[in-house]
Structures are given as structure tokens and as C-alpha cells.
C-alpha positions in Angstrom: -12.1 -58.9 -28.0 -11.8 -59.2 -24.3 -8.5 -57.3 -24.4 -10.1 -54.3 -26.3 -13.0 -54.3 -23.8 -10.5 -54.2 -20.9 -8.5 -51.4 -22.5 -11.8 -49.5 -23.0 -12.8 -50.0 -19.3 -9.4 -48.9 -18.1 -9.5 -45.8 -20.3 -12.9 -44.9 -19.0 -11.7 -45.3 -15.4 -8.6 -43.1 -16.1 -10.9 -40.5 -17.6 -13.2 -40.5 -14.6 -10.3 -40.2 -12.2 -8.8 -37.4 -14.2 -12.2 -35.6 -14.4 -12.7 -36.1 -10.7 -9.3 -34.6 -9.9 -10.0 -31.7 -12.2 -13.3 -30.9 -10.7 -11.8 -31.2 -7.2 -9.1 -28.7 -8.2 -11.7 -26.3 -9.7 -13.8 -26.5 -6.5 -10.7 -25.9 -4.4 -9.9 -22.8 -6.4 -13.5 -21.6 -6.2 -13.4 -22.0 -2.4 -10.2 -20.0 -2.2 -11.7 -17.2 -4.2 -14.9 -17.3 -2.1 -12.8 -17.0 1.1 -10.9 -14.1 -0.3 -14.0 -12.2 -1.5 -16.5 -13.0 1.3 -16.7 -10.0 3.5 -17.8 -9.6 7.2 -18.4 -6.5 9.3 -15.9 -5.5 12.0 -15.2 -2.5 14.3 -12.0 -0.6 13.7 -10.4 2.3 15.4 -11.3 5.5 13.5 -8.2 7.1 15.1 -5.5 6.0 17.5 -7.1 4.9 20.7 -4.6 5.1 23.6 -4.4 2.5 26.4 -6.8 3.5 29.2 -8.9 5.6 26.9 -12.7 4.9 26.9 -14.2 3.6 23.7 -16.8 6.0 22.2 -19.0 5.7 19.1 -16.9 8.4 17.4 -13.6 6.4 18.0 -15.0 3.3 16.3 -15.9 2.7 12.6 -17.8 -0.2 11.1 -16.0 -1.6 8.0 -16.2 -4.7 5.8 -13.1 -6.9 5.9 -12.3 -10.3 4.3 -13.8 -13.0 6.5 -10.7 -15.2 6.1 -8.5 -12.5 7.6 -10.9 -11.6 10.4 -10.0 -12.7 13.9 -12.5 -14.6 15.9 -11.8 -12.1 18.7 -12.8 -9.1 16.6 -15.6 -6.8 17.7 -18.6 -6.4 15.3 -21.0 -3.5 15.0 -23.5 -5.5 17.1 -21.0 -5.1 20.0 -20.9 -1.3 19.9 -23.4 -0.8 22.7 -21.7 -3.5 24.9 -18.2 -1.9 24.6 -19.2 1.8 24.6 -17.5 3.7 27.4 -15.2 0.8 28.3 -11.5 1.5 28.8 -8.9 -0.2 26.6 -5.9 -2.3 27.8 -3.8 -1.6 24.8 -3.2 1.2 22.3 -5.1 0.5 19.1 -3.7 2.2 16.0 -6.0 3.9 13.6 -7.6 1.5 11.2 -6.8 -1.6 13.2 -9.6 -4.0 14.1 -10.6 -3.8 17.8 -10.4 -7.1 19.6 -12.0 -8.4 22.8 -8.5 -8.9 24.1 -8.0 -5.1 23.9 -10.6 -4.8 26.8 -10.1 -5.8 30.4 -13.3 -7.9 30.4 -12.3 -10.1 27.5 -14.9 -12.1 25.7 -18.3 -10.6 25.2 -21.0 -11.0 27.9 -24.4 -10.6 26.4 -26.3 -11.2 29.7 -25.3 -9.9 33.2 -25.9 -13.4 34.6 -22.9 -14.7 32.5 -20.7 -12.9 35.0 -21.7 -15.4 37.7 -19.2 -18.2 37.9 -20.5 -21.8 38.3 -21.1 -22.5 42.0 -21.7 -18.9 42.9 -24.8 -16.8 43.4 -25.6 -13.1 43.1 -27.4 -11.3 45.9 -28.5 -7.6 46.0 -28.8 -5.5 49.1 -30.3 -2.0 49.3 -27.7 0.7 48.9 -27.0 3.7 51.2 -24.2 5.8 52.4 -23.9 4.5 55.9 -24.4 0.7 55.7 -23.1 -0.2 52.3 -20.9 2.9 51.6 -22.3 2.9 48.1 -20.4 5.9 46.8 -17.2 4.5 48.0 -17.6 1.2 46.2 -16.9 0.1 42.6 -17.5 -3.3 40.9 -14.5 -5.5 41.7 -14.0 -4.2 45.2 -14.2 -6.7 48.1 -16.0 -6.2 51.4 -16.5 -7.9 54.7 -20.1 -8.2 55.7 -21.1 -7.5 59.3 -24.5 -7.9 60.9 -25.8 -6.0 63.9 -28.9 -6.9 65.9 -30.3 -6.4 69.4 -30.1 -9.4 71.7 -31.9 -9.5 75.1 -29.8 -12.3 76.3 -26.6 -10.4 75.6 -28.1 -7.3 77.0 -27.7 -5.0 74.0 -26.5 -4.7 70.5 -24.2 -7.5 69.1 -22.2 -7.4 65.9 -21.0 -10.5 64.1 -19.0 -11.1 61.0 -21.2 -12.8 58.4 -18.7 -13.1 55.6 -15.3 -11.9 54.5 -13.7 -10.9 51.2 -17.0 -10.8 49.3 -16.7 -9.5 45.7 -18.8 -6.6 44.6 -20.4 -7.7 41.3 -22.3 -4.5 40.6 -23.3 -1.1 42.0 -26.8 -0.2 41.0 -27.0 -0.8 37.2 -23.3 -0.6 36.8 -21.3 -3.8 36.3 -18.2 -1.9 35.5 -16.6 1.2 37.0 -19.1 4.1 37.1 -18.8 7.8 36.8 -19.9 9.4 40.1 -20.7 12.6 38.3 -23.8 10.8 37.0 -25.0 9.8 40.4 -27.8 12.2 40.5 -29.4 10.8 37.3 -28.6 7.2 38.0 -28.4 6.8 41.8 -27.3 3.3 42.7 -30.2 1.8 44.6 -28.5 -1.6 45.3 -25.2 -3.3 45.7 -24.9 -6.8 44.2 -22.6 -9.3 45.8 -21.1 -12.5 44.5 -20.9 -15.3 47.0 -21.3 -19.1 47.4 -24.9 -20.2 48.0 -24.5 -20.9 51.7 -22.8 -17.5 52.3 -25.4 -15.7 50.2 -28.2 -17.2 52.3 -26.4 -16.2 55.5 -26.1 -12.6 54.2 -29.8 -12.5 53.3 -30.8 -13.8 56.7 -28.6 -11.3 58.5 -30.2 -8.4 56.4 -33.7 -9.5 57.5 -32.9 -10.0 61.2 -30.9 -6.9 61.8 -28.7 -4.3 60.0 -25.9 -5.2 57.6 -22.8 -3.1 57.3 -19.9 -3.3 54.8 -16.2 -3.0 55.7 -14.4 -2.2 52.5 -11.1 -3.8 51.8 -8.4 -1.7 50.1 -7.1 -2.7 46.6 -3.4 -3.1 45.8 -3.5 0.3 44.1 -3.9 1.9 47.5 -0.3 1.4 48.4 0.7 3.1 45.1 -1.6 6.0 45.9 -0.2 6.3 49.4 3.3 6.1 48.0 2.6 9.0 45.6 1.1 11.1 48.4 4.1 10.4 50.6 6.4 11.6 47.8 4.3 14.7 47.3 4.5 15.5 51.0 8.2 14.9 51.1 8.6 17.3 48.1 6.5 20.0 49.8 8.5 19.6 53.0 11.8 20.2 51.1 10.3 23.4 49.5 9.4 24.8 52.9 12.9 24.2 54.3 
């Protein structure tokens, strides 16, 4: 009797194990099917977008793609406003999903303050042609900040270097390169600098005591531009000989 009861218990256990394995397999297959059929929105190139070209609403198309095959770096329709008018780093073939790695800025920044690295502060100064050279600047440029004030003890105007190599974070409302043809409708009223807290406080104090001027540093591209101009001049000289 005991042996029959033991056999029955063992049979029940085997049945339960088999059923559990079967249900696990069914669930696994169901999950695979769900992953394949679950769709998510993404932005794709409506035509081939060449490297350096600006993204526009008519060059992007919102489509639904399988979530399992969608890269975590893919742009979504919610990102359209954020990436509009930004240049691409790579050529994006028609129909391909547009990725954040296709843009110089990389990952999405929802808020301008996300551009401020830990340990740094942003400070804005009024923009004008003389002091800040506003129409000569673009975000990403670097400047030296000089302060001029009148000193009775020194017997006249004195100029001191307040900070060197300070990064331009924004020009007016522009945190990326801006088209100067739009300057009349969107005149940059400020220049935003990125600096360490102590330097930011020093710049602010200098702007309140006297006048602040920017000395703009050249980018590496300047040597390329000068090189091309030199080549053009040499070519013109050959033609005149």
C-alpha cells in the first residue's frame, strides 16, 4: 500500500514538473512573440541626409518599428523640436533610424541647465558689438575676460585680466551655432559664459565695478582657413605672372 502511495506521489510530482516546464516554455514563446510585435515610434530619414546637413522636419519621418530592434540611441518624434536645424555628423541613408550619435551634441538635453558640468556655473553678461563682440562669437568659442576701471591711485584707467580661456555657453537664446541672417528678428541680448564658481563671481564683480571686454581666441579651424586663403593668394599670383 505504501509503495502504491509512493508511486502516486512521484507521478504527481513528475506531472507538476512537466506542467511547470511546459508553461514556462509557453510563456517564453509568448514573450518572444510580444517582443517581435510590440512597436515603438522612431524618427527615420525620409531621404538621404548628408554629413553636415541640417535636419529639418521634411527630412525626418516618424515610423513605428519593432521595439526589440530599436536602438536606445534612436530619436523619437518627441525629439523633433530638439534636433530641428542641427547639423549631422554622419550621412544617414534614407529609411535609416536617426541616432543621437549622428549629432555632434550626442545624448538629448531637455533643459539648457543640463549643459552645465558639475562644479561649473553659467553667468550671463549684456551683449554688444564693442565689449563682447557678440556678432563675432558662437557657442563653443573661448574668450579672455578683461576688466577696465578708473583708479585715482593709479592716475587713470587700468585694465586687468579677470579670466582666460572661458567657454561661451550661449549667445542670446542660441546654445548652438546661430544664423546671423536672423539677427534682426532675434538679436542676442546676452552672452552666457561657463566658468568655475570663483571665476564667475570675479567676472560678475568686474562687470559691476567697471567695463568688461572680451578677447576672442581663435579656433583650430582658423589655421585651415588661413591656409586656404594663402593657397588662393598664391594661385592668383601665378595667374598674374
